[in-house]
N, C-alpha and C positions, 0 to 999 in steps of 0.2 A: 785772499787778496784777489781783487777783480782782474780779469785778463788784461794784459798790456796790449792795447789795440794798435794795429798796424796793417799796412798793405803787405802783400807777399808776392814779390816779382822776381822771377829768375833765381829762385832759391834763397832770396834775401828778404828778411823782414824789415820794412821801411816805415819808420815812425813819422810824425808830422813834419818835422824839418822845415817849418815855415809854410806848409801847405794849409789850405782851408780845412777847418775841422768842424764837426758838429757834436753837441753834447749827447751822451747816452744817459737816459733817465730811468731810474727804478720806478716802474708803474705803481708799486705799492706805497711808496713814500714820497716820490717827487725828487729824491736825492740824485744829483749828478754823479754818475759812476765813473765816467771817463770821457775823453774826447776822441772821436774817430776821424782819422785823416782821410780827406778826399783825394782821389787820384787826379793828377793833372793830365792834360792831353798827352804830354810827353811820357808820363807813367803808363798810360794806356797803350801808347805806341811801343814802349819797351816790353810790356806784357805780351803784346801780339808777336813781336819779333822773337821773344824768348820761347813762346809756345810753338811758333813755326820752326825754329831751329831745333828745339827738342823733339818735335814730331819726326824729323828725318831719322833720328836714332831710335826713338821709343817705338815706332811702328815696326821695327825689325827685331825687337827684343823677343826672347822666348816667352811663351805663356807661363812657363815655370818661374821665370824671374818676376813677371807681373804678379803672379799668384803669391810668391813669397812676400812681396811688399804689402799686398792686401792683407795677408795673414798677420803680418807684424802690426799693421794698423789696428786690426781687431784686438790684438793682445794689448796694445797700448791704450786703446779706448776703454777696455775693461779696467785697466789699472788706474786710469785717470777719471773714471766716471763720476766719482763724488765731487771732485773739484770742478769739472766741466759743468756738471749738473747744477751745482750751487750758483755758478755764474749765469746759467740760463734762467734760473729763478730770479736772480737779481735784475737782469735786463728785460726778461720777457714776462715774468710774473707767475707762471704756473707753480703749483706746489712742488716742493723739493723732491718728493718721491717720484712724481711724474717726470721731472727733469732728469733725474739720475736714471730712471728706467728708459727714457728716450735714448740716452747714450749707450746703455748696456744692450738694449735690443738692436741698436744700429751696428754693434760689432758683428752681429749675424749677417748684416748686409755685406760687410767687407768679406766675411768668410764665404758667403754664398757666391759672390762674384769671383773670389779666388778660385773656387772650384769651376764655375761655369766658363771662365775665360780660357780654361784648358779644353773646352768642348765647343769651340767655334768651328764647326765642321763645314766642309764643302761637300761636293758629290761628283761622281763620275756618271756621265750620260752615255748609254750604249750608242755607238755610232751606226750610221747607215752603210759605211764602207769599212772593210777590215783594216785598212791602213790609216784610219783616222782615230785620234784620241780627242775626246771631248770631256771637259771637266769645268766645275764651277768652284771658285774660291771666294771667301769673304775677307775683305780688307778694311782696315780702319778708315773712316771718312776723312779725318784730318783734325785741324784745330776746331775746338768746340767752344761756344759761349753759353754759360748757364746763369740763370737768374732765379734766386730762391727766396721764399717768404719768411716772415717772422714768427709764424705760429708754431712751427717745429723746426727751429733753425739748424739743429744738428742733423735731424732725420732727413729733411728735404735736400740739404746740401750733400750729405754723404751718398745718397742714392745716385746723384748725378756724377759725382766724382768717381765712385768705384766702377760705374758703367763705362765712363769715358776711359779711365786709366786701364781697366781690365781689357778693353777692346783694342788698345794700342793707340788711342787718341790722346791728345793733350788738351788742356782745358783752362779757360779763363772764367772765373766764377765771381759774380757780384751777389753778395748775400744781402741780408736785411740790415739797413743802417740803424734801425731802432733796437735790434737785438743781435749785435755782431759777435759777441764773445765766442759762441759755438763755432762759427766759421773760422775765426782766427785759431781756435784750438784745433780744428781739423787740419789747418795748414801745418801746425806744429806736429801733429801726429804723422802726417805724410812726410814731412821734413825729417823727423827723427827715425822714421821707418826706412829711410834711404832712397826715397823717390828722387830721381835726377832733377837737377835745376831746370826750370822751364816747363816741366810736365804739368804742374799745377800752379796757377797764379790767382791771387785774390785781390780784387780791387773794390773800392767804395766810391760813392759820389752821388750826384743828383741822378736818380734812376733813369729818367728819360734821356739825359745827355749820355750816360754811359752805355745804355742799351743801343741807342742810335749809332754811336761811334763804333761799337763792336760789331753789330749786325751788318752795318754797311761796309765794313772792312773786307776786302777780297781774301784776307787770310782765313777768316772764319768760314767753316763749311757746314756747320750744324748748330742749331740753337735749341736749347732746352729751357722751358719756363714753367714755373709753378706759381700761380697767383690768380688774380681776379679775371673774370671773363672779359670785361672791357679792355684791360691792359693786354691780356693775352691776344685778343683780336688785333690790336694795334701792332704788336710785335710780330704776329703771324703774317700780317699784311706786309710789313717791312721786310721780313725774311723772304716772303714769296716774291716780292718785287726783285729780289736778287737771286731767285731760284735756289734758296737754301732750305735744306730739309729741317724739320723741327719736331720736337716732342712737346705737347702742350697739355699740362694738367691744370685745368681751370676750376672754376667754382662749382658748387653743387647746391641742391636744395632737397636733401634726401628724404623721401617718404618712408614712414614706418607704418605698416599695415598690421593691425592686430585683429585677427578673426575671432569669432565668438567661441571657437573650439580650442583656442590657445590656452596655455598655462598662464593665466592673466597675472597672477602675482609675480611670477618669474619675469614675465615680459615687462611689467611696470618697473620693477627694481632695476633690471638690466638696462632698459632704455633711459631711465632717469639718471643713473650714474654715468652712462656713456654720453648723454646729452651735456652734462656739466664738465666733462673732461676738458681741461684747458679752457674753462669758462665758456664752452661752446664754440671756441675759435678753432674749429676743426673742419676741413673741407668735406669730410664724410660724416659729420655729425648728423644724427637724425633730427630733422628740422620741421617736418610736417607729420603730425600723428593722426592717422585715420583709424578709428576704433569702432568696431561693429556695435550697433546699438544695444544688443542684448547684454554685452559686458562693459559698456561704456562707463557707467557709474562706478562699478567696482574698480576698473582700471584707473579712472580719474582720481579716485580717492587714494589709492595706493601710490600712484605716480606722484601726486601732489605732496603727499606726506614725506616721501623721500626727498623731493626737491626742496621743500620748506625746511627740512631738518639738516640740510647741508651746511657745514661750518665754513664761512667765508672769511678770509683774512690773508695776511702776509704769507707768502709761500714758504718762508723760512721758519714760521712759527709751528710748533708741534700741534698736530690735530687738524691743521688746515686742510680742507677738502676741495676748495675752489679759491683761486687767487684772483687778482684784479684782471681787468681787460688790459690789453697790451699798451694802449695809448688813449689819449683823451678823445680822439675823434670816434672811437668805438662807443664811448659813453653817449655822445651826441646821436650816434646811429641808433642805439637802443632806445633813447628817449623819443626819437622820431617814430620808431616802430610802435611804441606804446601809445603815442598820441593817435596814430592811425588806427590802432586796435580799438581805442575808446570810441572814435568816430564811427567805426564799423560794428559797434555793438558788442565788442568783446567783453567777456566776464573775467576779471582778474582773480584767479583762485589763490595765488600767493605771489609775493614780490611786486615787481612792476616799477621799481624806483631805485635810486641810489641810496645807500646807507649813509649815515652821518660820518664825518671824518674825512681824512685826506686819502689820496690814492684814487686810481681809476676803477673803483668797484661798482658793480651793479648787482642787485639781489637776484638770485635764481627765481625765475618767473614762469608761471603757467597761465595761459589765457585760453578760455573756452568760448564756444558759440560764435566763432568768427565766420564770416562769409568767405567763399573761395577767392573773392577779389581783394581781400585785405592784403596789405604789404607783407605781413608775416607769412601768408600763404603763397605769395608770388615772388618774393625777393629773398635772396640768401641772407640769413640772419647773422651768422657768424658771431653769436653771442648766446648768453644763458637764458633765452626765452623760448618756451615750448608751446606751440598752439595745438590744442586738442579739438578734433571735429568728429562727428558721427558719420557712419555710413550704414546702409542696410544691404544693398546689393553688392556682392563682390566685384562684379564687372564695373560698377560705378566707382568703386574704390580704385581699381586699376586705371580707369579712364582719368580720374582726377589726379592720380599719382603721375601719369604720363603727360599731363596737360601743359607742363612747363617746358621751356627749351633746355633745361638742365638734364643731365643723364649720367651722374657720377656713381652714387651708391644708393642702395635701397635695403629695406629691412622688412621681413615678413615673419609673423608669429602665428603658427597653426599646428595642430596635432594631426591634420589630415594630409596624407601623402598626395592625394589628388589636388588639393588646394595649393600645396607647396609647389608641385610641378606646374600647375596653371600659372601661379604668380611668377615663378622663375622664368617661364617662357614669355609671359606677357609684359613684364616690366621692362621699360626702356632705360636701362642703366648698364654701366660697365661692370658693376659688381652687385650681386644679390646675396644678402646674408639671411639665412633662414634659421630661426630659433636660436641664433647666437651671433656673436660679433667676430667675424673671422677674416677680415681684410688686412692688407698692408704687411703681410709676412714677407720675408726675404724671398721665399720660394714661390710666391704667388704674384700674378700680374696686377698692377695697380694703374687704373686709368678709366676714363669716361668716354661717353659718346655725346652726340649733339653738341650743344654749346659748352659742355664740360671738358672738351678736349679731344686730342688726337694722339694716339700712341699709348704705350704702357711702359711702366718701370717695374722692375722686379720679375722674378720667375724666368722661365726660359726665353721669354720675349724681351728680356732686359737689354740685350745688345742690338736689337733690331735697328734702332735709330742711329747707331754709331758705326755701322758697317755698310759697305757698298758691295754689291754683287758683281763679280767679274767672270765672264764666260770665256774660256780658252778653247779653241779648236786647233788641232795640230795634225799635219799630214807628214 
Protein backbone atom coordinates (compact mmCIF):
# COMPACT_ATOMS: atom_id res chain seq x y z
CA UNK A 1 0.00 0.00 0.00
CA UNK A 2 1.31 3.46 -0.92
CA UNK A 3 2.40 5.72 1.95
CA UNK A 4 -0.33 7.76 3.66
CA UNK A 5 0.76 11.30 2.81
CA UNK A 6 0.77 13.96 5.51
CA UNK A 7 2.49 16.93 7.07
CA UNK A 8 4.45 16.23 10.27
CA UNK A 9 4.34 19.11 12.72
CA UNK A 10 5.22 19.07 16.42
CA UNK A 11 5.14 15.28 16.58
CA UNK A 12 1.76 14.90 14.86
CA UNK A 13 0.97 13.61 11.36
CA UNK A 14 -1.49 16.03 9.76
CA UNK A 15 -3.53 14.88 6.76
CA UNK A 16 -5.37 17.13 4.32
CA UNK A 17 -8.28 18.25 6.50
CA UNK A 18 -9.54 20.69 3.87
CA UNK A 19 -6.07 21.92 2.92
CA UNK A 20 -5.04 22.38 -0.70
CA UNK A 21 -3.64 19.14 -2.12
CA UNK A 22 -1.78 18.06 -5.24
CA UNK A 23 -1.81 14.65 -6.94
CA UNK A 24 1.24 12.40 -6.78
CA UNK A 25 1.67 10.49 -10.05
CA UNK A 26 3.46 7.26 -10.90
CA UNK A 27 5.82 8.29 -13.73
CA UNK A 28 5.76 4.79 -15.24
CA UNK A 29 1.98 4.56 -15.63
CA UNK A 30 0.43 7.99 -15.09
CA UNK A 31 -1.62 6.54 -12.19
CA UNK A 32 -2.49 8.91 -9.35
CA UNK A 33 -1.02 7.38 -6.19
CA UNK A 34 -2.31 9.84 -3.62
CA UNK A 35 -2.89 13.48 -2.79
CA UNK A 36 -0.29 15.50 -0.89
CA UNK A 37 -1.52 18.18 1.53
CA UNK A 38 0.06 21.62 1.32
CA UNK A 39 0.95 23.48 4.49
CA UNK A 40 -0.97 26.68 5.18
CA UNK A 41 0.85 29.71 6.52
CA UNK A 42 -0.55 28.76 9.93
CA UNK A 43 0.98 25.29 9.54
CA UNK A 44 4.35 26.82 8.71
CA UNK A 45 4.08 29.11 11.71
CA UNK A 46 3.29 26.13 13.97
CA UNK A 47 6.26 24.23 12.57
CA UNK A 48 8.58 27.17 13.29
CA UNK A 49 7.23 27.57 16.82
CA UNK A 50 7.54 23.84 17.49
CA UNK A 51 11.13 23.73 16.21
CA UNK A 52 12.10 26.78 18.26
CA UNK A 53 10.56 25.38 21.43
CA UNK A 54 12.10 21.95 20.92
CA UNK A 55 15.53 23.46 20.30
CA UNK A 56 15.67 24.90 23.80
CA UNK A 57 15.63 21.36 25.19
CA UNK A 58 17.22 19.35 22.39
CA UNK A 59 20.37 21.50 22.31
CA UNK A 60 21.07 20.42 25.92
CA UNK A 61 20.59 16.70 25.40
CA UNK A 62 23.49 14.32 25.81
CA UNK A 63 25.19 13.19 22.61
CA UNK A 64 24.52 9.67 23.90
CA UNK A 65 20.79 10.33 23.74
CA UNK A 66 21.02 11.73 20.21
CA UNK A 67 23.20 8.79 19.21
CA UNK A 68 20.68 6.30 20.56
CA UNK A 69 17.85 7.75 18.50
CA UNK A 70 19.93 7.80 15.32
CA UNK A 71 20.89 4.15 15.87
CA UNK A 72 17.25 3.25 16.28
CA UNK A 73 16.44 5.05 13.03
CA UNK A 74 19.10 3.00 11.26
CA UNK A 75 17.60 -0.21 12.61
CA UNK A 76 14.07 0.73 11.59
CA UNK A 77 15.23 1.83 8.13
CA UNK A 78 16.70 -1.61 7.48
CA UNK A 79 13.56 -3.31 8.72
CA UNK A 80 11.30 -1.20 6.49
CA UNK A 81 13.57 -0.89 3.45
CA UNK A 82 11.47 -3.08 1.17
CA UNK A 83 8.23 -1.20 1.81
CA UNK A 84 9.83 2.25 1.65
CA UNK A 85 11.74 1.28 -1.49
CA UNK A 86 8.63 0.06 -3.24
CA UNK A 87 6.95 3.41 -2.65
CA UNK A 88 10.01 5.26 -3.96
CA UNK A 89 9.73 3.24 -7.16
CA UNK A 90 6.04 4.07 -7.38
CA UNK A 91 6.39 7.85 -7.11
CA UNK A 92 9.95 8.44 -8.37
CA UNK A 93 10.35 5.69 -10.95
CA UNK A 94 13.75 4.10 -10.37
CA UNK A 95 14.04 0.28 -10.43
CA UNK A 96 13.00 -1.42 -7.20
CA UNK A 97 16.49 -2.75 -6.47
CA UNK A 98 17.89 0.80 -6.64
CA UNK A 99 15.13 2.13 -4.39
CA UNK A 100 15.59 -0.53 -1.72
CA UNK A 101 19.36 -0.10 -1.84
CA UNK A 102 18.93 3.66 -1.36
CA UNK A 103 17.14 3.03 1.94
CA UNK A 104 19.53 0.31 3.09
CA UNK A 105 22.63 2.38 2.39
CA UNK A 106 21.13 5.38 4.15
CA UNK A 107 20.92 3.43 7.39
CA UNK A 108 24.71 3.84 7.39
CA UNK A 109 24.30 7.63 7.36
CA UNK A 110 22.24 7.41 10.54
CA UNK A 111 24.83 5.14 12.15
CA UNK A 112 27.75 7.31 11.08
CA UNK A 113 26.18 10.42 12.54
CA UNK A 114 25.30 8.47 15.67
CA UNK A 115 29.03 7.94 16.15
CA UNK A 116 30.24 11.35 15.01
CA UNK A 117 27.79 13.32 17.15
CA UNK A 118 29.70 11.98 20.16
CA UNK A 119 32.89 13.53 18.77
CA UNK A 120 32.01 17.21 18.44
CA UNK A 121 35.19 18.35 20.15
CA UNK A 122 36.34 21.77 21.27
CA UNK A 123 39.88 22.64 22.27
CA UNK A 124 41.98 24.36 24.94
CA UNK A 125 44.24 27.20 23.82
CA UNK A 126 47.41 27.75 25.91
CA UNK A 127 47.11 31.19 27.55
CA UNK A 128 49.64 33.99 27.69
CA UNK A 129 49.13 34.36 31.44
CA UNK A 130 49.10 31.59 34.03
CA UNK A 131 45.81 32.75 35.55
CA UNK A 132 43.84 32.67 32.29
CA UNK A 133 41.85 29.77 30.84
CA UNK A 134 41.07 29.83 27.13
CA UNK A 135 38.92 27.29 25.38
CA UNK A 136 36.71 26.79 22.34
CA UNK A 137 33.36 25.02 22.29
CA UNK A 138 31.10 24.07 19.37
CA UNK A 139 27.38 24.69 19.85
CA UNK A 140 24.32 23.92 17.67
CA UNK A 141 23.37 26.84 15.46
CA UNK A 142 19.60 26.58 16.12
CA UNK A 143 16.53 25.91 14.01
CA UNK A 144 17.39 24.80 10.48
CA UNK A 145 15.38 24.74 7.25
CA UNK A 146 16.16 22.09 4.64
CA UNK A 147 14.97 21.62 1.06
CA UNK A 148 15.55 18.30 -0.69
CA UNK A 149 15.10 17.02 -4.28
CA UNK A 150 13.18 14.20 -5.93
CA UNK A 151 15.97 12.16 -7.51
CA UNK A 152 17.10 10.51 -4.24
CA UNK A 153 14.22 11.44 -1.94
CA UNK A 154 15.28 9.26 1.00
CA UNK A 155 19.03 9.77 0.69
CA UNK A 156 19.04 13.54 0.33
CA UNK A 157 16.59 14.07 3.18
CA UNK A 158 18.20 11.75 5.72
CA UNK A 159 21.63 13.33 5.18
CA UNK A 160 20.28 16.68 6.34
CA UNK A 161 18.12 15.30 9.14
CA UNK A 162 20.84 13.25 10.82
CA UNK A 163 23.35 16.11 10.63
CA UNK A 164 20.92 18.58 12.18
CA UNK A 165 19.56 16.22 14.84
CA UNK A 166 22.99 14.82 15.69
CA UNK A 167 24.44 18.30 16.21
CA UNK A 168 21.64 19.33 18.58
CA UNK A 169 19.70 21.44 16.08
CA UNK A 170 16.03 21.11 15.18
CA UNK A 171 14.76 21.04 11.62
CA UNK A 172 11.92 21.94 9.28
CA UNK A 173 12.18 19.93 6.08
CA UNK A 174 10.42 20.51 2.77
CA UNK A 175 10.89 17.50 0.55
CA UNK A 176 9.94 16.94 -3.10
CA UNK A 177 6.22 17.18 -3.81
CA UNK A 178 6.50 14.86 -6.83
CA UNK A 179 8.10 12.02 -4.82
CA UNK A 180 7.04 12.55 -1.20
CA UNK A 181 6.63 9.04 0.20
CA UNK A 182 10.24 8.64 1.33
CA UNK A 183 10.21 11.82 3.39
CA UNK A 184 6.94 10.91 5.10
CA UNK A 185 8.46 7.49 5.81
CA UNK A 186 11.49 9.21 7.33
CA UNK A 187 9.26 11.22 9.62
CA UNK A 188 7.67 7.96 10.77
CA UNK A 189 11.11 6.44 11.39
CA UNK A 190 12.19 9.31 13.64
CA UNK A 191 8.79 9.43 15.33
CA UNK A 192 8.92 5.71 16.11
CA UNK A 193 12.55 5.99 17.23
CA UNK A 194 11.47 8.38 19.98
CA UNK A 195 12.63 11.75 18.66
CA UNK A 196 10.91 14.42 20.80
CA UNK A 197 8.08 16.41 19.24
CA UNK A 198 9.18 19.50 17.32
CA UNK A 199 12.74 18.35 16.64
CA UNK A 200 11.76 17.31 13.11
CA UNK A 201 8.93 18.86 11.13
CA UNK A 202 7.93 18.06 7.54
CA UNK A 203 5.97 20.48 5.38
CA UNK A 204 4.84 20.58 1.75
CA UNK A 205 3.64 23.28 -0.59
CA UNK A 206 4.53 25.58 -3.47
CA UNK A 207 8.36 25.51 -3.25
CA UNK A 208 8.97 29.24 -3.75
CA UNK A 209 6.33 30.19 -1.19
CA UNK A 210 7.51 27.74 1.48
CA UNK A 211 11.20 28.53 1.05
CA UNK A 212 10.64 32.29 1.20
CA UNK A 213 8.48 32.01 4.33
CA UNK A 214 10.95 29.79 6.18
CA UNK A 215 14.18 31.49 5.16
CA UNK A 216 12.88 34.96 6.00
CA UNK A 217 11.72 33.86 9.45
CA UNK A 218 14.01 35.06 12.26
CA UNK A 219 13.55 31.64 13.87
CA UNK A 220 15.58 29.88 11.15
CA UNK A 221 19.35 30.17 11.61
CA UNK A 222 20.69 27.85 8.92
CA UNK A 223 19.52 26.72 5.46
CA UNK A 224 20.47 23.54 3.62
CA UNK A 225 19.47 23.03 -0.01
CA UNK A 226 20.11 20.35 -2.61
CA UNK A 227 18.87 21.11 -6.11
CA UNK A 228 19.53 23.09 -9.26
CA UNK A 229 22.05 25.90 -9.60
CA UNK A 230 19.50 28.64 -10.48
CA UNK A 231 17.20 27.85 -7.53
CA UNK A 232 20.18 27.40 -5.21
CA UNK A 233 21.50 30.83 -6.12
CA UNK A 234 18.12 32.41 -5.46
CA UNK A 235 17.83 30.79 -2.03
CA UNK A 236 21.46 31.58 -1.18
CA UNK A 237 20.83 35.23 -2.01
CA UNK A 238 17.72 35.22 0.18
CA UNK A 239 19.61 33.59 3.05
CA UNK A 240 22.51 35.99 2.61
CA UNK A 241 20.20 38.98 2.80
CA UNK A 242 19.29 37.79 6.31
CA UNK A 243 22.87 36.78 7.26
CA UNK A 244 22.01 33.10 7.53
CA UNK A 245 24.55 30.40 6.98
CA UNK A 246 23.87 27.75 4.37
CA UNK A 247 25.00 24.49 2.82
CA UNK A 248 24.38 24.35 -0.92
CA UNK A 249 24.73 21.15 -2.93
CA UNK A 250 23.85 22.23 -6.44
CA UNK A 251 24.06 20.83 -9.95
CA UNK A 252 26.96 19.33 -11.83
CA UNK A 253 28.14 18.38 -15.30
CA UNK A 254 30.71 15.76 -14.40
CA UNK A 255 33.54 15.08 -16.85
CA UNK A 256 34.77 11.52 -17.32
CA UNK A 257 38.26 11.35 -18.83
CA UNK A 258 39.46 8.05 -20.28
CA UNK A 259 43.18 8.05 -21.09
CA UNK A 260 44.66 5.71 -23.69
CA UNK A 261 46.42 3.62 -21.03
CA UNK A 262 43.18 2.85 -19.17
CA UNK A 263 41.52 -0.54 -18.93
CA UNK A 264 39.10 0.47 -21.66
CA UNK A 265 36.55 -2.35 -21.32
CA UNK A 266 36.24 -1.93 -17.55
CA UNK A 267 35.93 1.84 -17.90
CA UNK A 268 33.28 1.57 -20.62
CA UNK A 269 31.10 -0.88 -18.68
CA UNK A 270 31.47 0.93 -15.37
CA UNK A 271 30.69 4.35 -16.80
CA UNK A 272 27.77 3.12 -18.93
CA UNK A 273 26.05 1.45 -15.99
CA UNK A 274 26.66 4.39 -13.68
CA UNK A 275 25.45 6.83 -16.33
CA UNK A 276 22.05 5.08 -16.45
CA UNK A 277 21.63 4.81 -12.70
CA UNK A 278 18.29 6.44 -11.85
CA UNK A 279 17.90 7.18 -15.59
CA UNK A 280 20.81 9.60 -15.40
CA UNK A 281 18.97 11.74 -12.85
CA UNK A 282 21.97 11.92 -10.53
CA UNK A 283 23.84 15.11 -9.70
CA UNK A 284 27.19 13.28 -9.88
CA UNK A 285 26.33 11.28 -12.99
CA UNK A 286 29.17 11.27 -15.53
CA UNK A 287 27.79 13.51 -18.23
CA UNK A 288 30.67 14.57 -20.51
CA UNK A 289 32.87 11.74 -21.79
CA UNK A 290 36.35 12.71 -23.02
CA UNK A 291 38.13 9.71 -24.57
CA UNK A 292 41.69 9.79 -25.88
CA UNK A 293 41.79 9.19 -29.63
CA UNK A 294 43.89 6.03 -29.54
CA UNK A 295 41.18 4.11 -27.64
CA UNK A 296 38.12 6.13 -28.66
CA UNK A 297 36.65 3.65 -31.14
CA UNK A 298 37.05 0.66 -28.82
CA UNK A 299 35.55 2.58 -25.90
CA UNK A 300 32.65 3.91 -27.98
CA UNK A 301 31.75 0.44 -29.26
CA UNK A 302 31.77 -1.19 -25.81
CA UNK A 303 30.09 1.73 -24.09
CA UNK A 304 27.33 1.95 -26.70
CA UNK A 305 26.65 -1.79 -26.59
CA UNK A 306 26.06 -1.65 -22.82
CA UNK A 307 23.82 1.42 -23.14
CA UNK A 308 21.80 -0.09 -26.02
CA UNK A 309 21.25 -3.42 -24.23
CA UNK A 310 19.81 -1.84 -21.08
CA UNK A 311 16.28 -3.01 -20.31
CA UNK A 312 13.95 -0.04 -19.82
CA UNK A 313 10.61 -0.44 -18.09
CA UNK A 314 8.46 -0.09 -15.01
CA UNK A 315 10.69 -0.20 -11.95
CA UNK A 316 8.49 -2.84 -10.33
CA UNK A 317 8.90 -5.29 -13.22
CA UNK A 318 11.52 -8.02 -12.90
CA UNK A 319 14.66 -7.39 -14.93
CA UNK A 320 14.16 -3.65 -15.35
CA UNK A 321 17.53 -1.87 -15.39
CA UNK A 322 16.32 1.68 -16.01
CA UNK A 323 12.96 3.19 -15.16
CA UNK A 324 11.17 6.30 -16.41
CA UNK A 325 12.21 9.87 -15.91
CA UNK A 326 10.58 11.38 -12.87
CA UNK A 327 8.11 13.71 -14.61
CA UNK A 328 7.02 14.93 -18.01
CA UNK A 329 9.17 18.06 -18.10
CA UNK A 330 12.29 15.84 -18.08
CA UNK A 331 11.08 14.30 -21.34
CA UNK A 332 10.76 17.75 -22.89
CA UNK A 333 14.28 18.56 -21.67
CA UNK A 334 15.71 15.40 -23.28
CA UNK A 335 14.01 16.18 -26.58
CA UNK A 336 15.46 19.70 -26.52
CA UNK A 337 18.95 18.29 -25.94
CA UNK A 338 18.54 15.93 -28.88
CA UNK A 339 17.30 18.65 -31.21
CA UNK A 340 20.32 20.79 -30.32
CA UNK A 341 22.63 17.80 -30.82
CA UNK A 342 21.30 17.27 -34.34
CA UNK A 343 21.79 20.95 -35.15
CA UNK A 344 25.38 20.72 -33.88
CA UNK A 345 26.23 17.73 -36.05
CA UNK A 346 25.92 15.05 -33.39
CA UNK A 347 25.91 11.41 -34.48
CA UNK A 348 23.32 9.35 -32.58
CA UNK A 349 24.87 5.94 -31.90
CA UNK A 350 21.83 4.57 -30.06
CA UNK A 351 18.53 5.82 -28.65
CA UNK A 352 17.65 9.47 -29.02
CA UNK A 353 13.89 9.30 -28.64
CA UNK A 354 10.92 8.23 -26.54
CA UNK A 355 9.79 4.62 -26.84
CA UNK A 356 6.19 3.86 -27.72
CA UNK A 357 3.69 3.52 -24.90
CA UNK A 358 2.69 5.39 -21.75
CA UNK A 359 4.92 6.74 -19.03
CA UNK A 360 7.79 9.23 -18.94
CA UNK A 361 10.35 6.99 -20.66
CA UNK A 362 13.29 8.03 -22.82
CA UNK A 363 15.64 5.56 -24.48
CA UNK A 364 19.25 5.38 -23.23
CA UNK A 365 21.21 7.45 -25.71
CA UNK A 366 24.78 7.92 -26.91
CA UNK A 367 25.74 10.90 -29.09
CA UNK A 368 29.14 11.30 -30.75
CA UNK A 369 31.04 14.02 -32.64
CA UNK A 370 29.58 17.02 -30.84
CA UNK A 371 31.22 20.41 -30.64
CA UNK A 372 32.13 21.72 -27.20
CA UNK A 373 29.45 24.39 -27.60
CA UNK A 374 26.53 21.95 -27.86
CA UNK A 375 23.99 21.96 -25.04
CA UNK A 376 24.90 18.40 -24.08
CA UNK A 377 28.45 19.61 -23.42
CA UNK A 378 27.56 22.82 -21.58
CA UNK A 379 24.33 22.22 -19.65
CA UNK A 380 23.54 19.64 -16.99
CA UNK A 381 21.68 16.81 -18.72
CA UNK A 382 20.06 15.05 -15.76
CA UNK A 383 18.91 12.26 -18.03
CA UNK A 384 20.06 9.14 -19.92
CA UNK A 385 22.03 10.87 -22.70
CA UNK A 386 25.80 10.45 -22.93
CA UNK A 387 27.93 12.62 -25.28
CA UNK A 388 31.28 11.13 -26.38
CA UNK A 389 34.11 13.35 -27.66
CA UNK A 390 37.76 12.74 -28.56
CA UNK A 391 40.89 14.35 -27.21
CA UNK A 392 44.59 13.97 -27.99
CA UNK A 393 46.50 16.11 -25.48
CA UNK A 394 45.84 15.38 -21.76
CA UNK A 395 46.16 19.07 -20.95
CA UNK A 396 43.44 19.82 -23.49
CA UNK A 397 41.13 17.28 -21.82
CA UNK A 398 41.66 18.90 -18.43
CA UNK A 399 41.12 22.37 -19.87
CA UNK A 400 37.84 21.31 -21.49
CA UNK A 401 36.73 19.50 -18.33
CA UNK A 402 37.36 22.65 -16.27
CA UNK A 403 35.83 25.05 -18.79
CA UNK A 404 32.35 25.11 -17.26
CA UNK A 405 31.19 26.82 -14.04
CA UNK A 406 30.26 23.44 -12.53
CA UNK A 407 32.59 21.68 -10.10
CA UNK A 408 30.82 18.81 -8.35
CA UNK A 409 32.29 15.44 -9.37
CA UNK A 410 34.72 14.03 -11.94
CA UNK A 411 36.00 10.66 -13.15
CA UNK A 412 39.41 9.59 -14.43
CA UNK A 413 40.52 6.28 -15.90
CA UNK A 414 44.22 5.60 -16.33
CA UNK A 415 46.79 2.96 -15.36
CA UNK A 416 49.47 5.64 -14.94
CA UNK A 417 50.09 6.90 -11.40
CA UNK A 418 51.62 10.06 -12.85
CA UNK A 419 48.51 10.81 -14.92
CA UNK A 420 46.22 9.96 -12.01
CA UNK A 421 48.03 12.43 -9.76
CA UNK A 422 48.10 15.05 -12.49
CA UNK A 423 44.36 14.79 -13.07
CA UNK A 424 43.51 14.70 -9.35
CA UNK A 425 45.46 17.93 -8.82
CA UNK A 426 44.28 19.69 -11.98
CA UNK A 427 40.54 18.95 -12.02
CA UNK A 428 38.33 21.67 -10.56
CA UNK A 429 35.83 19.51 -8.70
CA UNK A 430 34.83 18.75 -5.16
CA UNK A 431 35.21 15.00 -5.80
CA UNK A 432 37.61 13.11 -8.07
CA UNK A 433 37.04 9.38 -8.69
CA UNK A 434 39.99 7.51 -10.21
CA UNK A 435 39.40 4.08 -11.79
CA UNK A 436 36.26 3.45 -9.74
CA UNK A 437 33.12 5.14 -8.41
CA UNK A 438 33.70 5.93 -4.74
CA UNK A 439 31.72 9.02 -3.71
CA UNK A 440 28.71 9.55 -1.43
CA UNK A 441 29.68 7.19 1.38
CA UNK A 442 28.64 8.07 4.92
CA UNK A 443 32.24 8.55 6.01
CA UNK A 444 33.32 10.73 3.05
CA UNK A 445 32.53 14.41 2.38
CA UNK A 446 30.10 15.15 -0.44
CA UNK A 447 30.06 18.60 -2.01
CA UNK A 448 31.22 20.77 -4.87
CA UNK A 449 33.00 23.98 -5.76
CA UNK A 450 32.27 26.88 -8.12
CA UNK A 451 28.58 26.94 -9.12
CA UNK A 452 28.11 23.42 -7.77
CA UNK A 453 27.82 24.65 -4.22
CA UNK A 454 29.31 25.53 -0.86
CA UNK A 455 29.93 23.14 2.02
CA UNK A 456 29.97 19.38 2.42
CA UNK A 457 27.69 16.70 3.81
CA UNK A 458 29.04 13.45 5.22
CA UNK A 459 32.41 12.56 6.69
CA UNK A 460 34.00 14.46 9.55
CA UNK A 461 32.94 17.68 7.80
CA UNK A 462 29.27 16.79 8.23
CA UNK A 463 28.49 18.93 11.28
CA UNK A 464 30.42 22.02 10.13
CA UNK A 465 27.36 23.88 8.87
CA UNK A 466 25.26 23.07 11.94
CA UNK A 467 27.65 24.28 14.66
CA UNK A 468 28.86 27.69 15.74
CA UNK A 469 32.22 28.31 17.35
CA UNK A 470 32.33 29.99 20.75
CA UNK A 471 35.57 31.19 22.32
CA UNK A 472 35.65 31.52 26.11
CA UNK A 473 38.43 33.29 28.00
CA UNK A 474 38.33 33.24 31.81
CA UNK A 475 40.45 34.88 34.47
